[in-house]
Rosetta silent file (secondary structure, phi, psi, omega in degrees, C-alpha in Angstrom):
SEQUENCE: MEKEKGNDDGIPDQENSLDFSEHFNQLELLETHGHLIPTGTQSLWVGNSDEDEEQDDKNEEWYQLQEKKMEKDPSRLLLWAAEKNR
SCORE:     score description
SCORE:     0.000 S_00000001
   1 L     0.000  147.290  177.441   31.085    0.055  -15.700 S_00000001
   2 L   -85.575  140.299  175.752   31.763    2.137  -12.655 S_00000001
   3 L   -94.060  152.162  176.749   34.005    0.751   -9.991 S_00000001
   4 L   -71.104  138.922  177.405   33.321    1.123   -6.330 S_00000001
   5 L   -63.516  137.206 -178.860   35.538    3.723   -4.697 S_00000001
   6 E  -166.234 -175.309  176.320   38.210    2.088   -2.705 S_00000001
   7 L   -72.918  174.856  178.646   41.820    1.829   -1.771 S_00000001
   8 L   -63.287  -25.242 -177.874   44.501    0.932   -4.295 S_00000001
   9 L   -86.135    4.436  175.613   44.208   -2.719   -3.251 S_00000001
  10 L    88.881    0.050  179.452   40.516   -2.887   -4.357 S_00000001
  11 L   -87.287  127.141 -178.408   39.039   -2.977   -0.830 S_00000001
  12 E   -65.330  146.920  178.718   36.175   -0.430   -0.445 S_00000001
  13 L   -67.699  144.505  177.924   36.666    2.428    2.003 S_00000001
  14 L   -65.915  -32.936 -177.948   34.746    2.091    5.284 S_00000001
  15 L   -66.180  -34.828 -175.131   33.576    5.708    4.949 S_00000001
  16 L   -91.670   -7.488 -176.411   31.862    5.079    1.602 S_00000001
  17 L   -80.170  136.856  178.285   30.319    1.747    2.509 S_00000001
  18 L  -100.428    8.868  177.816   26.566    1.630    3.214 S_00000001
  19 L   -69.591  141.080  179.296   26.720   -1.775    4.883 S_00000001
  20 L   -99.030  148.877 -179.020   25.304   -1.878    8.373 S_00000001
  21 L   -70.817  166.722  179.933   26.995   -3.692   11.209 S_00000001
  22 L   -63.374  -25.363 -174.873   25.595   -6.913   12.671 S_00000001
  23 L   -95.249    9.834  178.564   24.521   -4.982   15.753 S_00000001
  24 L   -68.608  130.239 -174.927   22.467   -2.393   13.892 S_00000001
  25 L  -119.645  110.193 -177.175   19.007   -2.195   15.471 S_00000001
  26 H   -65.436  -38.447 -179.211   16.215   -0.720   13.328 S_00000001
  27 H   -63.024  -40.288  178.991   13.810   -0.491   16.296 S_00000001
  28 H   -64.212  -40.396  177.645   16.336    1.497   18.298 S_00000001
  29 H   -63.813  -40.203  178.530   16.795    3.855   15.354 S_00000001
  30 H   -63.064  -42.350  179.376   13.016    4.241   15.102 S_00000001
  31 H   -65.830  -37.263 -176.488   12.757    5.064   18.796 S_00000001
  32 H   -86.509  -27.865 -175.884   15.521    7.662   18.659 S_00000001
  33 H  -122.833   14.752 -177.423   14.718    9.213   15.279 S_00000001
  34 H   -59.676  -27.924 -179.111   11.016    8.415   14.893 S_00000001
  35 H   -68.033  -14.110  178.828   10.091   12.079   15.151 S_00000001
  36 H   -87.871  -10.454 -178.937   11.787   12.631   11.786 S_00000001
  37 L   -92.871  122.376 -178.801    9.486   10.197    9.979 S_00000001
  38 L   -68.881  135.852  176.403    6.330   11.847    8.649 S_00000001
  39 L  -134.770  159.530  176.577    3.098   10.150    9.716 S_00000001
  40 L    70.181   26.993  179.669   -0.549   10.861    9.194 S_00000001
  41 L   -79.570  155.518  179.098   -0.118   12.415    5.787 S_00000001
  42 L   -80.475  143.852  178.687   -3.086   12.683    3.441 S_00000001
  43 L   -72.240  145.124  176.550   -3.191   10.371    0.463 S_00000001
  44 L   -93.365    1.255 -179.187   -2.688   11.897   -2.973 S_00000001
  45 L   -65.771  130.053 -179.384   -4.900    9.189   -4.486 S_00000001
  46 L  -109.350   46.592 -178.845   -7.785   10.723   -6.432 S_00000001
  47 L   -65.548 -172.959 -178.995   -9.877    7.557   -6.569 S_00000001
  48 L   -83.985   78.966  177.287  -13.658    7.382   -6.757 S_00000001
  49 H   -72.754  -24.600  177.843  -14.589    8.653   -3.340 S_00000001
  50 H   -66.995  -29.323 -178.592  -18.070    9.603   -4.652 S_00000001
  51 H   -62.363  -41.052  179.826  -18.741    5.950   -5.374 S_00000001
  52 H   -64.007  -39.218  179.653  -18.548    5.070   -1.666 S_00000001
  53 H   -66.558  -37.024  179.993  -21.039    7.827   -0.820 S_00000001
  54 H   -66.495  -35.617 -178.114  -23.485    6.567   -3.440 S_00000001
  55 H   -63.757  -34.994 -177.630  -23.381    3.051   -2.025 S_00000001
  56 H   -65.476  -29.128 -176.203  -24.568    4.311    1.369 S_00000001
  57 H   -74.067  -25.288 -175.073  -27.701    5.805   -0.223 S_00000001
  58 L   -82.000  140.904 -179.280  -28.945    2.484   -1.650 S_00000001
  59 L   -97.747  175.744 -176.204  -31.089    0.297    0.596 S_00000001
  60 H   -59.177  -38.103 -179.524  -31.260   -3.456    0.964 S_00000001
  61 H   -61.122  -38.663  178.986  -34.164   -3.746   -1.508 S_00000001
  62 H   -62.757  -42.884  179.405  -32.087   -2.159   -4.264 S_00000001
  63 H   -64.000  -41.421  179.047  -29.305   -4.690   -3.723 S_00000001
  64 H   -64.608  -38.427  177.869  -31.751   -7.600   -3.809 S_00000001
  65 H   -63.067  -43.868  178.816  -33.273   -6.279   -7.028 S_00000001
  66 H   -64.297  -40.787  179.893  -29.813   -6.059   -8.654 S_00000001
  67 H   -64.265  -39.214  179.266  -28.948   -9.561   -7.492 S_00000001
  68 H   -63.048  -41.050 -178.984  -32.259  -10.877   -8.926 S_00000001
  69 H   -64.492  -30.658 -174.924  -31.479   -9.266  -12.316 S_00000001
  70 L   -98.431    7.696 -177.125  -28.066  -11.005  -12.451 S_00000001
  71 L   -59.187  -30.942 -177.409  -29.198  -14.463  -11.328 S_00000001
  72 L   -77.462  -15.440 -179.880  -28.962  -15.780  -14.898 S_00000001
  73 L  -123.727   83.352 -174.435  -25.302  -14.728  -15.207 S_00000001
  74 H   -59.203  -35.730 -178.406  -23.507  -16.149  -12.121 S_00000001
  75 H   -66.467  -39.290  177.986  -20.037  -14.886  -13.126 S_00000001
  76 H   -68.385  -40.520  179.540  -21.347  -11.329  -13.439 S_00000001
  77 H   -63.320  -42.565 -179.742  -23.275  -11.660  -10.178 S_00000001
  78 H   -64.815  -44.307  177.719  -20.159  -12.928   -8.379 S_00000001
  79 H   -61.594  -46.226  179.409  -18.064  -10.056   -9.677 S_00000001
  80 H   -60.806  -44.212 -179.505  -20.716   -7.524   -8.737 S_00000001
  81 H   -63.967  -37.837  178.093  -21.123   -9.013   -5.273 S_00000001
  82 H   -67.700  -39.019  178.028  -17.357   -8.900   -4.709 S_00000001
  83 H   -65.037  -34.321 -176.591  -17.215   -5.230   -5.763 S_00000001
  84 L   -96.099    5.460 -178.530  -20.062   -4.361   -3.410 S_00000001
  85 L    55.100   48.671 -179.414  -18.769   -6.536   -0.527 S_00000001
  86 L  -108.890    0.000    0.000  -21.997   -8.574   -0.536 S_00000001
C-alpha cells in the first residue's frame, strides 16, 4: 500500500492535503471562478431523436386505435402509454 506523503512523524503535509477548511464557500468560488466552468455544451448522446419527430406526426385517432388494440393486454397497454406519455 502507498503511504500518504508526510513528515517523519506521520502527520500529512499541509501543502499536499486536499482537505478544505471549515470556512470554504463553494458559492463564493462559483461566483469568482464561474467563468471557467463550461456551460451550454451540446450533448454527445446519440439517442433516438427521430423517434420524437415521428410521434409528432401521429394524430389522436392513431393513438386511440393503438390503445384499442392493446385493451386485452393491460400490462402492455400500460407500458406503451408510459412510453408515449399518455
